[in-house]
SETI-131717 format. One record per residue (C-alpha): residue in one letter; y, z negated, x. Coordinates in steps of 0.02 Angstrom, whole numbers, plus 50000, padded with zeros to 5 digits. Each point is the difference from the previous one (the first is absolute). Example, Ala and Ser with C-alpha at 12.3 -4.5 7.8 and 13.67 -1.06 7.14 Angstrom:
2
a497754961050615 s501725003350069 
***
This chain:
471
m504214997849484 d499824980550034 s499134997650166 k500494981950046 i498414992150083 s499884981550001 e499274991450172 e498414995849921 d499795017049959 l500555005350186 q498634990850066 s498725005349866 r500645018750050 k499684995550182 h498184995549982 m499695015749884 d500695009550142 l498814991250123 l498525007249885 l500745017449989 d500065000850189 k498344994450030 a499515013149865 k500975012650088 n498994996150172 k498355002649902 i500665016549958 l500535004250139 d498344996250088 a498905009349870 e499465018050012 n499605001749812 v500654991049847 t499444999649812 i501344997349864 f499344992349833 t501614999849866 h500224999449815 t500195013949878 d501704996849931 c501775005450054 d500074985450115 g498195002650061 v500255018550029 t501674998350080 a499324984750122 g498685011750068 s501155012850025 i501044989150112 l498424993750091 s499405018450024 s501695006550068 l499984984750112 l498405005450066 d500475017850013 k501484996650092 l498834989350131 e498675013649998 i498664988949950 e498655007449890 h499804991149829 t499465003449832 v500784993549826 n499014993749863 f500564995949834 v499114986649898 d500204990149835 i499994980350016 n498304998649941 e499315009150134 v500804991450138 d498524987050022 e498815016050054 l501145007950127 t499285000350186 s500715009550153 d499315002750166 t501595007050088 d501014987850125 v501344994649881 t500044999249810 l501525000149905 i500094993249825 s501685003149904 d500494994149821 l498334991249973 g498674989350083 a500914983549987 g499114994849843 q498295006950058 n498584995750105 l500095009950161 t498604994250092 s499105016049996 v501425011250075 s500424986550139 k498354998050077 n500095016150116 s501825003349992 t501714991250049 t500644999049819 i501914999349940 v500624996049846 l501605004049950 d500144993749814 h501284991449882 h498814993849868 p499524981349985 p498734997350153 i498314990749986 r499934994550174 p501124987950077 l501105005350134 n499034991350142 e498295003149943 n499755019249971 n498535000650107 g500835012950130 i500855011349889 i501885003150033 e500754997249839 i501845003249963 n500514993249829 p501694993849938 n499284987449895 y499394989750146 y501804996150033 g500624996749825 w500555017449966 d499345007149827 g499265015250044 s500375007249823 y501915003050048 t500414995250172 i498875016150083 s498725013049950 g498435004250099 g500935014950048 g501354990250069 l498804989050104 s499235016750065 y501875005650055 l500254983150083 l498515003550113 a500675017950035 k501644991350039 r499164990250146 f499765017650067 h501855004549970 f499645013349861 y501384995549904 d499935017349922 l498574995149890 s501234984549915 w500305011049850 m498115001149954 g500234981149990 i501305002849867 l499025011149910 s498574988049994 a501024984649948 v500825011649858 g498345006549952 d499244981649975 m501484994749891 q500624986050133 n501725003649932 n499425000049827 m500574983849926 t501784996750117 g500605019550000 k499914999750195 l498904996350150 r499904984050085 g499054989550129 l499355009650142 n500295015549904 t501764999650038 e499605001050193 i499125015249961 l501365006749905 k501284996950135 d498885008150123 s500025015849891 i501804999349965 e500364999450204 v498865015450037 g500765010449851 n498595001949897 v500494989049848 e501474996149893 y500314987749857 i501254998449871 n500184988349827 d499645012149872 l499255000249823 l498244997949983 l499615015849912 y498435009250072 g500275017750048 r501684996350097 n499905018850076 t498895008849876 r500094996149824 p501365005349887 l501054983249959 f499605001849825 i498145000250022 a500114986150125 l500854988449873 s498685004849858 y498664991950113 f501174984550070 g499184983650005 d498604992049910 i500924993949877 h500175009349844 l501765006149974 p500825012049868 l499905012950150 t498234998350035 n499155015049980 n501255009649911 r500995012250122 n501145004149847 e500674983649988 c500174998750192 i500945015749985 h501244993549865 f500094982950102 l500615009550154 e501215010849917 s500794983949913 l500234993650179 n500895016150050 i498525003250129 p499715017850013 i498285006249986 k500285015350100 n501015003450143 d501325013750027 t498695013850043 g499014994649851 a498614991850094 v499344984449917 r500594983250076 c498784987650078 l500524981050041 c500465004250173 d501255012049943 l501014986049910 n501594992750072 m500214981150024 e501184998849852 e498825008449888 k498544989850071 s501004984349950 r500455007349805 l498075003049989 f499524982550078 s501234990249889 e499255007749840 l498074999250054 l500454981850023 k500704996449831 m498785010349924 m498254990250086 t501004984349969 r499905002849817 e498165003850022 v499294983350089 p500054981349956 d501424989850065 r498964993050150 y499715016850069 v501835006049995 k500564993450167 y498455011850071 v500685014849927 p501085006850138 r498555000650124 l499015011949881 i501405012450001 s500674999450172 g499304997650180 e499835007250172 s499335018450009 y499195007550162 e500225015550066 f499405011050148 t501145009650087 f499035012950071 e499475006149826 e500815012249882 e501124996049870 y499275001949807 t498244998550067 p498714985949959 y499874995950189 k501834995250010 d499824982549922 a498704986950035 s499574996049839 e499565019349940 y499125002850162 s498964985949985 t499485006849822 i499255015950092 i498974989650123 n499364989349859 a499545017249902 c498955005050176 g499244982749991 r499524999249818 n499295016450008 r498894995450158 r500945011950113 f500614988650126 d499935014550128 l501455008949908 g500954983549999 m499834998150189 q500515017350040 v501644999449892 i500574982650088 k499325006550189 g501205016449964 h498605010949953 r500765005549825 h500315017550017 e498265004650031 i499384990649854 r501445003149866 s499075011649888 e498434987849994 l501374984549979 d500995008449867 a498335003849900 l499424983350020 v501664990949936 k500065011449852 q498244996249956 h500324981750036 k501425001049870 r499215008349873 y498464988350010 l501234985149967 a500845008449854 q498365004649926 s499244983850015 l501534991449929 s500005010349851 d498294996949964 i500014981050002 q501675000449883 e499195013849884 e498244989049987 n501314984549972 n498824990150122 i501114986850048 e499404982749948 i501244985649987 l499584981850037 d501034984650001 n500655001850181 l499515017750050 q499585017449937 y498545010850081 f499115015849974 y498265007150052 g500445015950090 e498275008849982 g499845013650122 i501534996950086 k500005001150181 p499974980750061 s501295005150146 v501365004249856 v499684987349863 g501374988650071 t501245014649997 i499615002449815 a500124983049964 g501794999050093 m500545016849885 l499394991949848 l501144984350006 s501665007449942 n499105006549840 y499264982749962 d500394982149999 w500784997250172 q500004981649991 k498064998950017 p499125008050159 m499005016549980 v498224999450041 g499035015250033 y497995002350042 t498905013450038 h498205001450058 v499605001450182 d498335007050079 g499154993950146 d498674987650053 q500574987149878 q500675007149830 g501734992649941 y501585002949951 k501765001750104 v501344990949912 s501895002950030 l501424989949926 r501855005350004 c501354990349929 s501865000049993 k500964992550145 l500804987249869 l498314991349986 g499994998550200 y501684992349983 d499174987749881 g499014993650160 i498315005549956 h499105008650131 f498815012349910 g499135004150172 n499494982650028 l499524997149817 v498885014449994 r499184995850169 k499524981449933 v499465007949826 a498895014550080 s499134986250113 k499474990249853 c499275016149911 g498975005950166 g501375011150070 s501375001850110 g501855004449993 g501804996250045 g501625009450031 h501804998649962 s500864989849877 v500355014249871 a498675012550066 c498314994850042 g498005003849951 a498284994350017 y498165005949999 i499044992149872 p498115000549968 e499445009149845 d499454987449901 n501394987950030 i501505011049946 s500304992149830 d499904984050066 f501325004750137 i501145006149873 n499884984449885 l500274987550154 l501475011750073 n500794997549814 n499704982150000 s500594998450172 i501705007149974 h501354987149945 l501555010749952 n501474991349939 
***
């Protein structure tokens, strides 16, 4: 964990703290508060942090989950309005007319720092910190809670950061996220270790986790028998002495070292020479665990936990996600389990339908599919799942129809982290292309999306294809 902070960063942090203290005083003076937050894991967790903060202060409040394209129409008549994980890139004149508005967002802002029309806007981008990896919306919400000395909420900031893929490119949390991690460790809620980046550290049998590993097609990909033979060749037992199937968390360091070395050799053979130096970052990195959670559950590991919250968000059951985070899991366990199972079945069926119908179109610089009938909330997940079965050297783009006042398409792009190391920030590229097609978009370097008017989707795909310059 790198926690070094430059003198310039310290000065920027002092200015941010002044704004956080200003927001704190506004909240203390409020009798009621409205919270607006985004619908993904970061947004649901940010809303949970703010709700927990107001619970502790015994301040009446409501939590509302909104999509980005709905922000311009938000209104509020409470003393204070808190907007988390969105708002920076949207017009907020309607909501700020009758309520003190506090924005806690890490996306690029459209308002200059000193021209925010009375809005208290706390955003890392004002200070030269890239909000795509230095801190999440939930992280900013925690920094507000920290001004009240509620350090026990810091673990939620880690959940937000991991759910927002802030550790995706380097395999570890950076920037202001390291401060939140330090707080989490000090209060005893979070531990981190350097480990193999296999999803399902505590829940998936190791040979299954290996079969899903990475977005580059390997001899192991989707081949469980091959994974079993691979582990046997490394003298890594599939089961323990009691006969239980082993997960990654059951391996000792020597076994993990052997596994790392062999995966490194295997992946190095599959990528062009210019990517070889990045391969270790795909295989190992920091893993974050919540000390208060039980072993062998999906809540132990921050990555798996974030998947559950995302499943709630993508099925519009934000209330379930919030109850999980706020500690009311046992009351909703059966409902939550049913939702997660249904979500997994839906993804598997949608993936199967696309592959059976051979819906992937291949262009010079990208590959895409029209997910007819697929929920807009999961088209990005499916695009990511398809990567390892197709050409990982081209981004995978999926789009599906969205209903509303203006008919259009939700577009999602996913690509290998190796393309991100090439220096292309697909979130910025998608934003520019979408604006030329009458839409809006943005996101991370390797995971992003857009909303495109119905008549312009072909133009968007073609313009995006022609705007990508891969080596």
